[in-house]
C-alpha positions as CSV (number, residue, x, y, z in Angstrom):
1,M,0.0,0.0,0.0
2,K,2.8,2.4,0.9
3,H,4.7,1.8,-2.3
4,K,1.5,2.6,-4.4
5,W,1.1,5.9,-2.5
6,F,4.8,6.8,-2.9
7,A,4.7,6.0,-6.7
8,G,1.6,8.1,-7.2
9,A,2.9,11.1,-5.2
10,S,6.3,10.9,-7.0
11,L,4.5,11.1,-10.4
12,V,2.6,14.2,-9.3
13,L,5.6,16.0,-7.9
14,W,7.7,15.2,-11.0
15,L,5.1,16.7,-13.3
16,A,4.6,19.7,-11.0
17,G,8.4,20.3,-10.8
18,S,8.8,20.2,-14.5
19,S,6.2,22.9,-15.0
20,V,8.4,25.6,-13.3
21,Y,10.0,26.4,-16.6
22,A,6.8,26.5,-18.6
23,A,6.3,29.5,-20.9
24,E,2.9,31.3,-20.7
25,A,1.9,30.6,-24.3
26,K,-1.8,30.1,-25.0
27,P,-2.7,26.4,-25.5
28,E,-3.5,25.3,-29.1
29,K,-6.6,23.1,-29.3
30,P,-6.1,20.2,-31.8
31,I,-8.6,20.2,-34.6
32,D,-11.6,17.9,-34.0
33,V,-10.0,16.4,-30.9
34,I,-12.3,16.7,-27.8
35,E,-11.0,18.3,-24.7
36,D,-13.0,17.6,-21.5
37,N,-12.7,16.7,-17.8
38,S,-11.6,13.4,-16.7
39,F,-14.2,11.7,-14.4
40,L,-12.3,11.3,-11.1
41,I,-9.3,13.5,-11.9
42,E,-9.1,17.2,-12.7
43,E,-7.5,18.3,-16.0
44,A,-5.5,21.6,-15.7
45,Y,-7.3,23.5,-18.4
46,N,-9.6,26.4,-17.5
47,Q,-12.7,27.4,-19.5
48,E,-12.0,29.5,-22.5
49,P,-13.4,33.1,-22.4
50,G,-17.1,33.2,-23.2
51,V,-17.6,29.4,-22.8
52,I,-19.6,27.8,-20.0
53,Q,-19.7,24.1,-19.1
54,H,-22.4,22.0,-17.4
55,I,-21.3,18.7,-16.0
56,F,-23.7,16.0,-14.8
57,S,-22.5,12.7,-13.2
58,A,-23.9,9.7,-11.4
59,A,-22.0,7.1,-9.5
60,Y,-23.3,3.8,-8.1
61,T,-21.3,2.3,-5.2
62,K,-21.6,-0.5,-2.7
63,S,-19.8,-0.5,0.6
64,G,-20.8,-3.0,3.3
65,R,-24.5,-2.6,3.9
66,T,-24.7,0.7,2.1
67,H,-25.4,1.0,-1.6
68,G,-27.0,3.4,-4.0
69,W,-26.4,6.4,-6.2
70,G,-24.6,9.7,-5.7
71,F,-25.3,12.5,-8.2
72,S,-23.4,15.6,-8.9
73,F,-23.9,18.8,-10.9
74,T,-21.0,21.2,-11.7
75,Q,-21.1,24.4,-13.6
76,E,-17.8,26.1,-14.7
77,W,-17.6,29.8,-15.7
78,P,-14.6,31.8,-16.9
79,V,-14.0,35.0,-15.0
80,F,-13.0,37.8,-17.6
81,S,-10.4,35.5,-19.1
82,Q,-9.1,32.0,-19.1
83,D,-6.7,32.8,-16.2
84,H,-9.6,32.7,-13.7
85,Q,-12.4,30.2,-13.4
86,F,-15.3,30.0,-10.9
87,S,-17.4,26.9,-10.5
88,Y,-19.7,25.3,-8.0
89,T,-20.6,21.6,-7.4
90,I,-23.9,20.4,-5.9
91,P,-23.8,16.7,-4.8
92,S,-26.9,14.7,-3.9
93,Y,-27.5,11.1,-2.7
94,K,-30.1,8.3,-2.9
95,L,-28.8,5.5,-0.8
96,V,-29.9,2.4,1.2
97,D,-28.0,2.3,4.5
98,D,-28.6,-0.9,6.4
99,G,-32.1,-1.2,5.1
100,A,-33.0,2.5,5.7
101,R,-33.4,4.8,2.7
102,V,-31.3,8.0,2.7
103,S,-31.6,10.9,0.3
104,G,-30.7,14.5,0.2
105,V,-28.3,17.2,-0.8
106,G,-24.6,16.9,0.2
107,D,-22.1,19.6,1.1
108,V,-21.9,22.2,-1.8
109,L,-18.4,23.3,-3.1
110,L,-17.6,26.8,-4.3
111,N,-14.4,26.6,-6.4
112,Y,-11.9,29.1,-7.7
113,R,-9.1,27.9,-10.1
114,Y,-6.2,29.9,-11.5
115,Q,-4.5,29.0,-14.7
116,L,-1.0,29.5,-13.3
117,L,0.8,28.0,-16.4
118,Y,-0.4,27.3,-19.9
119,E,0.7,24.2,-21.7
120,A,3.5,24.7,-24.3
121,D,5.8,22.4,-26.3
122,G,7.4,20.1,-23.8
123,K,5.8,21.9,-20.8
124,P,2.6,21.0,-18.8
125,A,-0.4,23.1,-17.8
126,L,-0.9,23.9,-14.1
127,A,-4.1,25.2,-12.5
128,P,-4.3,25.1,-8.7
129,R,-7.8,25.2,-7.2
130,F,-9.2,26.3,-3.8
131,S,-12.7,25.2,-2.7
132,L,-14.9,26.3,0.1
133,I,-17.1,23.5,1.4
134,L,-20.5,24.7,2.6
135,P,-22.3,22.6,5.3
136,T,-25.5,22.1,3.3
137,G,-25.6,18.3,3.9
138,N,-27.0,16.4,6.9
139,R,-24.5,14.7,9.3
140,K,-27.2,12.4,10.7
141,K,-28.1,11.1,7.3
142,G,-24.4,10.8,6.3
143,T,-24.6,13.4,3.5
144,G,-22.5,16.1,5.2
145,N,-20.2,17.1,8.1
146,N,-22.1,20.2,9.4
147,V,-18.9,22.3,9.3
148,V,-17.4,24.8,6.8
149,G,-14.4,23.0,5.2
150,Y,-11.6,23.7,2.7
151,Q,-10.1,21.8,-0.2
152,L,-6.9,22.4,-2.2
153,N,-6.0,20.6,-5.4
154,L,-3.0,20.9,-7.8
155,P,-3.9,19.5,-11.2
156,V,-1.1,19.1,-13.8
157,S,-1.8,18.1,-17.4
158,K,0.4,17.3,-20.5
159,K,-0.4,16.1,-24.0
160,V,2.6,13.9,-24.7
161,S,1.5,13.1,-28.3
162,D,-1.3,13.8,-30.7
163,S,-3.4,11.0,-29.1
164,V,-2.1,10.6,-25.5
165,G,-2.7,13.0,-22.6
166,L,-1.5,12.6,-18.9
167,N,-3.0,14.2,-15.9
168,A,-1.9,14.2,-12.2
169,N,-3.5,15.6,-9.0
170,L,-2.2,16.3,-5.5
171,G,-4.6,17.7,-3.0
172,A,-6.1,17.7,0.5
173,T,-9.4,18.3,2.3
174,F,-9.5,20.1,5.7
175,L,-12.6,19.9,7.9
176,P,-12.1,21.9,11.2
177,H,-13.9,21.2,14.4
178,V,-16.0,18.2,13.3
179,K,-18.1,16.8,16.1
180,A,-17.0,13.2,17.0
181,P,-19.4,10.4,17.9
182,V,-20.0,10.1,21.7
183,G,-17.2,8.0,23.2
184,P,-17.2,5.6,26.2
185,S,-16.9,8.6,28.6
186,G,-20.2,9.9,27.3
187,N,-18.5,13.1,25.9
188,S,-18.4,14.2,22.3
189,E,-15.4,16.3,21.3
190,K,-14.7,18.4,18.2
191,K,-11.7,17.5,16.2
192,S,-10.2,18.6,12.8
193,L,-9.9,16.1,10.0
194,V,-7.3,16.3,7.2
195,S,-7.5,13.9,4.2
196,P,-4.7,14.2,1.6
197,S,-5.2,12.7,-1.9
198,V,-3.2,11.9,-5.0
199,G,-4.2,10.5,-8.4
200,G,-3.6,10.4,-12.1
201,S,-5.2,9.6,-15.4
202,A,-4.1,8.6,-18.9
203,I,-6.3,9.5,-21.9
204,Y,-5.9,7.8,-25.3
205,A,-7.7,9.2,-28.4
206,L,-8.6,6.0,-30.2
207,F,-10.4,8.3,-32.6
208,P,-10.6,12.1,-32.4
209,R,-14.1,12.0,-30.9
210,F,-13.7,8.7,-28.8
211,H,-11.2,8.5,-25.9
212,L,-10.2,5.6,-23.7
213,M,-9.5,6.5,-20.1
214,L,-7.7,5.0,-17.1
215,E,-7.8,6.8,-13.8
216,W,-6.4,6.1,-10.3
217,V,-7.2,7.9,-7.1
218,G,-5.7,7.4,-3.7
219,V,-7.1,9.1,-0.6
220,S,-5.7,8.9,2.9
221,E,-9.1,9.6,4.5
222,Q,-9.3,10.6,8.2
223,G,-12.5,10.0,10.1
224,F,-13.8,8.8,13.5
225,N,-14.3,5.3,14.8
226,D,-17.2,4.2,17.1
227,N,-15.3,5.4,20.2
228,G,-14.9,8.9,18.8
229,K,-11.2,8.5,18.1
230,R,-9.6,9.7,14.9
231,E,-8.5,7.0,12.5
232,R,-7.1,7.0,9.0
233,S,-8.0,4.7,6.0
234,F,-6.3,4.5,2.7
235,L,-8.8,4.3,-0.2
236,S,-7.5,3.2,-3.6
237,T,-9.7,3.3,-6.7
238,L,-8.9,2.3,-10.3
239,S,-11.4,3.4,-13.0
240,P,-11.2,2.3,-16.6
241,G,-13.7,4.1,-18.9
242,F,-14.4,6.1,-22.1
243,R,-15.8,9.4,-23.3
244,T,-17.2,10.4,-26.7
245,A,-18.4,13.6,-28.3
246,I,-21.8,13.2,-29.8
247,V,-21.8,16.9,-30.8
248,N,-18.5,18.7,-31.5
249,E,-19.3,22.1,-33.1
250,D,-17.6,25.5,-32.7
251,K,-20.3,26.8,-30.3
252,L,-21.6,23.5,-28.8
253,Q,-19.9,20.4,-27.5
254,I,-21.8,17.5,-25.9
255,V,-19.7,14.7,-24.4
256,T,-21.0,11.5,-22.7
257,G,-19.0,8.8,-21.0
258,A,-19.0,5.9,-18.6
259,A,-16.5,4.1,-16.3
260,M,-16.3,1.2,-13.9
261,P,-14.6,2.3,-10.7
262,I,-13.0,-0.7,-8.9
263,G,-11.9,-0.6,-5.2
264,L,-8.4,-2.0,-4.8
265,N,-8.6,-2.7,-1.1
266,R,-11.1,-3.6,1.6
267,K,-11.6,-0.1,2.8
268,T,-12.6,1.2,-0.7
269,D,-16.1,1.0,-2.1
270,N,-16.7,-2.2,-4.2
271,L,-17.2,-2.4,-7.9
272,G,-19.5,0.3,-9.2
273,A,-20.5,2.4,-12.2
274,F,-20.0,6.0,-13.2
275,L,-22.0,7.9,-15.9
276,Y,-21.0,11.3,-17.3
277,L,-22.6,14.0,-19.4
278,S,-21.0,17.4,-20.3
279,I,-22.6,20.3,-22.2
280,E,-20.3,23.1,-23.2
281,H,-21.5,26.2,-25.2
282,D,-20.8,29.8,-25.8
283,L,-22.3,32.3,-23.4
284,F,-23.6,34.6,-26.2
């Protein structure tokens, strides 16, 4: 487990380090080759000026006695230029937890991303993101944490050939003063939780409008046990999938895709399904 984490982190740091010398040249979009988000991994390309993107996703997971669907809607907006991007993410859930049905909205994320470096010949793109996590979910239902949280992520992307693109992420989620379950003493304390993450994806354009994808995400998730003590679990997910552009015009792009996330250890959710739809169009 440790060697997988080290290898993933080394890949991210190597890509990030190589970007220090990147020139700030605007990226050139290959003709008729779709550019879109990976499913579990961020790609380091902000929205172009005047272009808005709507992203819908649905993920089915099974973990122990809990199974069901998680849904997400994200909308991405450029702010004056491609350098700055604002987006928000609204998650929702429809689960069965030990026989009881659970549904509701999760914690909403407000995201700002800065295009620090543009991709150029031999150099990667770099776009760090900061997110504010709003406590819109319900802790009792398991759809939120009832605290304002923060998330940082560093996505790095590079097209290594006309048909192959690589992406790497390094990030962390910080939840301050989360209320722990009541322990043996009958008291419930508030403790901060920090969960670092690392991941990467490889995109292969089998055809200009049909891409094969392979993603991996590792999360060192911190939570509470039944006694109210903090504990850490390493979650490792491998996700093969594909995406395809059913519309790829100058002012409108519609991309659909699917993947099959696979938990690589006992702590990670079991075999599931991931569905994706992206609609990208000009603002005017």
